[in-house]
N, C-alpha and C positions, 0 to 999 in steps of 0.2 A: 504494500500500500504506500502511496506517495505521502511524504511529509507535507503537512499543510504549509502553504506559503505565507510569509509574513505580509503585512499590508504594503510595505515598501516595494516588495516584488510584484504586488498586484496593481500598482499604479499604472495607468495608461502611459505609453511612451512620452506623449507630449506633456502630460502633467509632471512626470518624473523629471524630464528635461528642464521644465520651468522651475521646479522646486530646487533642483541642484544648482541651477543658474543663480538663484536668489541667495545661495550660501555666501557669495562674495559680498553682497550688500548688507545682509542680515545674518551673520554667522551664528550668533548665539541662539536666536529664535528658530531658525531653520534647522540647525543641527539638532536642537532639542526635539523638534517635530519629527525629523528623520529617525532619531533614536526611538521615539515612541512608536513610529510605524514599523520599525524593525522588531520591536518587542511584541506587537499585537498581530493576531491572525484573524480576528473577527471585527468587522466594521462597527458592530454595536458596542464595542468596548471603547470607542473613541469618545472623548468628552466634547462638549459644545465648543470649548476653547480650541481643541484639536481640529474640529470641523471648520471652524472659522479660519484658522491658520491655513488649512489645506486650500480653501477657496481663495484666500488672499495670495498665498505664495505659489500656487500652481497657475494662477492667472485665469481660472475658470469663473464663469458667471454663476452667481447664486441662483439656482433654479427656483421657480415659484411653487413647485410642488413640494410640500413639506417632507415627504418620504424621500424624494430624490435629494433634497437638501441634507437631511440627516444622515443618509447612508452613502452620500457622495457618489451616486451612481454614474455621474458624468466624469468622475476622477479615477475610479477603479475599474479594472477588468472584472468580468463576472467570475465567481468561484468556479473552479473545475469540479466536475462530478466524478 
């Protein structure tokens, strides 16, 4: 059975690229967020602060649908079955 991927590995390529690019300008905040993503494997474990940071530092628009906003469906690839 495959090991579950962490949330950093599940980021969509463009979101990951933008997040890593922001390390230069905001190293403390973005590195902390990346560390959190590498520790977690379930999106529901993200805090509201984490979700806010993800939308800010990946350059994605906040969706109007609350479920998409909370679970960052526009930022993460779907879980593998």
